[in-house]
N, C-alpha and C positions, 0 to 999 in steps of 0.2 A: 416798260414803255410801249406805248400803242402807236404803230405805225400808222394806222389808217386815220388817227386825230392829227399828227404832225405832218403827214404828206410824205412825199419822197424827200429823202436829205440833200439831193442834189438839185432839185428844183430851185429856180429863183423864186424871191418872193412876191405874193398877190396879195395886195391891201385892199380889200372892199369896205368901204363905208357907205351906210344908209342912213339917211336923216329925214324926219318928217314925212316918211313914205305912208304911215298910216295902216299898211297893211302888215301886220305882226305875222299872221299865218304863213305869208309868201316869203317873208324875210331871209329864212334860212335856205330855202329853195333858191330865191335869187342869189345870194352868195355862193352857195355851192355850184350854180350853173356859171356864174363869172369866173371863180377859181378853176373850174374844169375847162373852161373855154381858153384861159390864158396859162394854164399848167404847162404846156411844152413851149410857150413862146418863150424867145431869149430875153434876158434882162428883168429888171424890176419892174413891176407894174402897179398902178394904184388906180382904182375906179370908186368914184363916189357919185353916190345919187342923191339929189336934194329935192325932196317934195316940197310943193308950194301951198301955202294956206289959201291963197286967193283962187286956185284954179286946180283942176285935174291933171297939170303937167309937172313932169319930174325933169330935172336936169341932170344928165349923165355927162360926166367928167372923165376922160380916159387918159393917164399919162404914163409913158412908158419910157423906154432906153433913147438915149441921144435926142433928148427933147421932144420926143414925140407927144403932142396933146390934140385930142379930138374933144368936141363937145357935141351933144344931140339931145333934144327935146323928146323925151318918151311921153306920148299922149296918151293917156288913161282911155279916152272914148275910142281909141284906134285899136286896144287891146295890147298896147306895148308895155304895159306893166306887168306882165306876165314873163316868168323865167324864161321860157322858150323864144318868146319875141325878144326880150333882151339879149340872149345869146345870138341871135339870129343877127341884130342890130350892129352888136359889139363884132362879130366876125367881120362884117362889112366895114367897120370904122378902122380895123388894122392895117397896118401896112402889108403890102404884098409880099410875099415869100418869093425868092428866086425858085424857079422850077428845076427839078432835077435832069440833069442830061441824060 
């Protein structure tokens, strides 16, 4: 059994879907970046990114526990199709964690 391919056994599921993004070379990096970002977040997460045939925008939908849902338009001309940019935006969309006392 390859532990790296399966991830931590106690981690909650993170599902990432990419459709019509057209950037095959970046897809694995984008998926890895999203999975890494959500790995330690509690609950089940689903992130879907849907590209448009009409323009350079991608719609990112983030769904999480307790009905959490956010949407964001990723603008290609603003560099928002890059894995690090997607990670930064995803972090801003996540609910605030309580600060330790």
